[in-house]
C-alpha positions as a Markdown table, in Angstrom:
| # | Residue | x | y | z |
|---|---|---|---|---|
| 1 | Met | 112.8 | 50.7 | 135.0 |
| 2 | Leu | 115.8 | 51.9 | 133.0 |
| 3 | Thr | 119.3 | 50.5 | 133.4 |
| 4 | Ile | 122.4 | 51.4 | 131.5 |
| 5 | Pro | 125.2 | 49.2 | 133.0 |
| 6 | Gly | 127.9 | 51.2 | 134.7 |
| 7 | Ile | 126.0 | 54.5 | 134.2 |
| 8 | Thr | 122.5 | 54.6 | 135.5 |
| 9 | Ser | 119.7 | 52.7 | 137.3 |
| 10 | Ile | 116.3 | 54.2 | 137.5 |
| 11 | Glu | 113.0 | 52.9 | 138.8 |
| 12 | Ile | 109.8 | 54.9 | 139.2 |
| 13 | Glu | 106.4 | 53.9 | 140.4 |
| 14 | Ser | 103.1 | 55.8 | 139.9 |
| 15 | Ile | 101.2 | 57.3 | 142.9 |
| 16 | Gln | 97.7 | 55.9 | 143.5 |
| 17 | Gly | 94.9 | 58.4 | 142.8 |
| 18 | Ile | 91.5 | 58.7 | 144.6 |
| 19 | Ser | 89.9 | 56.0 | 142.4 |
| 20 | Gly | 92.8 | 53.5 | 142.9 |
| 21 | Ala | 94.2 | 54.1 | 139.4 |
| 22 | Pro | 97.5 | 56.0 | 138.9 |
| 23 | Ala | 97.2 | 59.7 | 139.6 |
| 24 | Thr | 97.5 | 61.8 | 136.4 |
| 25 | Ile | 97.7 | 65.4 | 135.3 |
| 26 | Asp | 95.9 | 66.1 | 132.1 |
| 27 | Asn | 96.7 | 69.1 | 129.9 |
| 28 | Pro | 99.2 | 71.0 | 132.1 |
| 29 | Pro | 101.0 | 73.9 | 130.5 |
| 30 | Leu | 104.5 | 72.3 | 130.9 |
| 31 | Cys | 103.6 | 68.7 | 130.2 |
| 32 | Ile | 106.3 | 66.1 | 129.5 |
| 33 | Val | 104.6 | 64.8 | 126.4 |
| 34 | Pro | 101.9 | 67.3 | 125.2 |
| 35 | Ser | 99.6 | 64.7 | 123.7 |
| 36 | His | 99.4 | 62.5 | 126.8 |
| 37 | Pro | 98.6 | 63.0 | 130.5 |
| 38 | Ala | 101.5 | 63.0 | 132.9 |
| 39 | Thr | 101.4 | 60.2 | 135.5 |
| 40 | Val | 102.4 | 61.4 | 139.0 |
| 41 | Ala | 105.1 | 59.1 | 140.4 |
| 42 | Lys | 107.9 | 58.6 | 143.0 |
| 43 | Ser | 111.4 | 57.4 | 142.2 |
| 44 | Ser | 112.2 | 54.2 | 144.2 |
| 45 | Arg | 115.7 | 54.2 | 142.8 |
| 46 | Tyr | 117.6 | 56.8 | 140.9 |
| 47 | His | 121.4 | 56.6 | 140.5 |
| 48 | Tyr | 123.5 | 58.2 | 137.8 |
| 49 | Gln | 127.3 | 58.1 | 137.6 |
| 50 | Asp | 129.2 | 59.3 | 134.6 |
| 51 | Tyr | 132.2 | 61.6 | 134.1 |
| 52 | Asp | 132.4 | 63.6 | 137.3 |
| 53 | Lys | 128.7 | 63.2 | 138.2 |
| 54 | Asn | 127.5 | 60.9 | 141.0 |
| 55 | Trp | 123.8 | 61.6 | 141.6 |
| 56 | Gln | 121.5 | 59.8 | 144.0 |
| 57 | Phe | 117.8 | 61.0 | 143.8 |
| 58 | Ser | 115.8 | 58.1 | 145.3 |
| 59 | Asp | 112.5 | 58.7 | 147.1 |
| 60 | Arg | 111.8 | 61.9 | 145.1 |
| 61 | Asn | 108.8 | 63.0 | 143.0 |
| 62 | Gly | 108.6 | 62.4 | 139.3 |
| 63 | Tyr | 106.4 | 62.2 | 136.2 |
| 64 | Tyr | 106.2 | 60.0 | 133.2 |
| 65 | Ser | 104.2 | 59.7 | 130.0 |
| 66 | Pro | 104.1 | 57.2 | 127.1 |
| 67 | Phe | 105.9 | 58.3 | 124.0 |
| 68 | Ile | 107.2 | 57.0 | 120.7 |
| 69 | Tyr | 110.7 | 57.9 | 119.5 |
| 70 | His | 111.2 | 58.5 | 115.8 |
| 71 | Ala | 114.7 | 58.6 | 114.4 |
């Protein structure tokens, strides 16, 4: 879950694969984070409002991967 008060609220949940573990895609050509598999997911909530934008994208597909941000 990601929340920035007054701007966005996002919640995403992995989709279950055949084995019961989260479904993943390993080594795709356009991966989110090249060194990690992408987890296939569905957004249970996605709301973004800032400037003239007001987006609602709940119940859509998504992907996520672990990452480390270095400044």
